[in-house]
C-alpha positions in Angstrom: 137.8 -61.9 -127.3 139.4 -59.1 -125.2 138.6 -56.4 -127.7 142.3 -55.3 -128.6 142.9 -59.0 -129.5 138.6 -58.8 -131.6 139.8 -56.1 -132.4 143.0 -56.6 -134.3 140.9 -59.5 -135.6 138.3 -56.6 -137.1 141.3 -54.5 -138.8 142.8 -57.5 -140.5 139.6 -59.2 -141.8 138.3 -55.6 -143.1 141.5 -54.7 -144.9 142.0 -58.6 -146.7 137.8 -57.7 -146.8 139.0 -54.3 -148.8 141.7 -55.9 -151.1 139.3 -58.5 -152.7 136.9 -56.3 -153.5 139.2 -54.2 -155.0 139.9 -57.4 -157.1 137.3 -58.4 -158.0 136.5 -54.4 -159.3 139.0 -54.3 -160.9 138.0 -57.7 -163.0 135.1 -57.4 -163.8 134.3 -56.9 -167.6 134.3 -53.0 -166.8 136.4 -52.7 -164.9 137.6 -50.2 -162.6 141.1 -49.6 -162.2 142.9 -50.7 -159.2 144.4 -46.7 -158.3 140.9 -45.2 -158.5 140.0 -47.9 -156.4 142.1 -47.7 -153.7 140.6 -44.2 -153.2 137.8 -44.6 -153.6 135.9 -47.1 -152.9 137.9 -49.2 -150.4 139.0 -47.6 -146.7 142.4 -48.6 -146.7 143.9 -45.4 -145.9 142.2 -44.5 -143.5 143.4 -47.5 -141.9 147.5 -46.8 -141.9 149.7 -44.3 -140.0 150.0 -42.3 -143.4 146.1 -40.9 -142.1 146.2 -37.3 -142.2 142.5 -36.8 -142.0 142.0 -36.2 -145.3 139.5 -38.7 -147.6 141.4 -40.0 -150.6 138.0 -40.6 -152.4 138.2 -36.3 -152.9 141.6 -36.1 -153.6 144.9 -35.4 -152.0 146.2 -32.3 -152.9 148.6 -32.1 -151.5 149.9 -35.5 -152.8 151.1 -38.3 -149.5 154.3 -39.8 -151.6 154.4 -43.0 -149.0 150.6 -43.7 -150.3 151.6 -43.1 -154.0 154.0 -45.4 -153.4 152.0 -48.0 -151.3 149.6 -47.9 -153.2 151.5 -49.2 -156.7 152.8 -51.7 -154.6 149.5 -52.5 -153.9 148.9 -52.3 -157.4 151.6 -54.0 -158.9 149.7 -57.3 -157.1 146.5 -56.8 -156.7 146.4 -56.2 -161.2 149.4 -59.4 -161.5 146.4 -61.5 -159.7 144.9 -64.4 -161.2 142.6 -67.4 -159.2 142.5 -67.8 -155.6 142.8 -64.7 -153.8 143.6 -65.6 -150.5 147.6 -65.4 -151.5 146.4 -62.0 -152.3 144.9 -61.1 -149.1 147.2 -62.1 -146.8 150.1 -60.5 -149.3 148.9 -57.2 -149.4 148.3 -57.3 -145.3 152.6 -58.2 -144.9 152.8 -55.0 -147.2 149.8 -53.1 -144.7 151.0 -54.5 -141.3 153.7 -51.9 -140.8 151.5 -49.1 -142.1 149.0 -50.6 -139.5 149.5 -51.8 -136.6 152.6 -49.8 -134.7 149.5 -47.0 -135.4 146.4 -49.1 -134.4 144.0 -48.3 -131.2 141.2 -49.5 -129.9 137.8 -47.3 -130.8 136.1 -46.4 -128.0 132.7 -45.3 -129.3 130.7 -46.7 -126.8 129.4 -43.2 -125.7 129.0 -41.8 -128.8 126.1 -39.5 -129.0 124.1 -41.2 -132.4 125.9 -44.8 -130.6 126.7 -46.7 -134.0 125.6 -44.2 -136.5 128.0 -41.0 -137.4 127.5 -38.4 -140.7 129.3 -36.1 -143.3 127.8 -33.6 -144.6 129.4 -33.5 -148.3 130.7 -29.6 -149.0 129.7 -30.6 -153.4 125.8 -30.7 -152.2 124.1 -28.9 -149.6 120.9 -31.0 -149.8 123.2 -34.4 -148.4 123.9 -35.8 -145.5 126.0 -39.3 -145.7 125.3 -42.1 -142.7 127.7 -44.5 -141.9 127.0 -46.8 -139.3 130.1 -48.5 -137.0 130.0 -51.3 -134.7 130.5 -49.3 -131.7 130.3 -52.1 -129.0 132.5 -54.1 -130.9 133.4 -57.1 -130.5 129.6 -57.4 -128.8 126.8 -57.0 -131.1 124.9 -53.2 -131.2 121.3 -55.5 -130.9 122.3 -57.5 -127.9 120.1 -56.7 -125.9 117.7 -56.4 -128.9 117.1 -60.5 -129.4 115.0 -62.1 -127.5 115.1 -66.4 -128.8 116.4 -66.8 -132.3 114.1 -63.2 -133.2 115.0 -59.9 -133.4 112.6 -57.4 -130.9 111.7 -53.7 -131.8 
């Protein structure tokens, strides 16, 4: 599979997984409101053309009206859904695709200084570091050179 196809497939499936996660959080015994989850528990906005570099988990001041409208539309789908989430994921992807596909770019992370790792220093806690892992070698595995037979060689 070429890198463009692999990346598109990855984004499509990750967005569907994010929708499932939001639905799951909303349907737990101690539910998380869908509008909160869409900002704080998943990174859907960061995959869209509406993303301006700000993290919605930190609040958007000023807000992005198009994101608020899109979030409301997704919330209405998610809140009203019962049963198998496959149709919900497909419906939400249909809503999101026009905001994602036109700006979809295959990241070339192979020469990042820390490989698959990146970090953020949160403004609210100078003693904290947020670590993030992203497969810089997709569609290959970041561990492809470390496999010996069926065991991981460290």
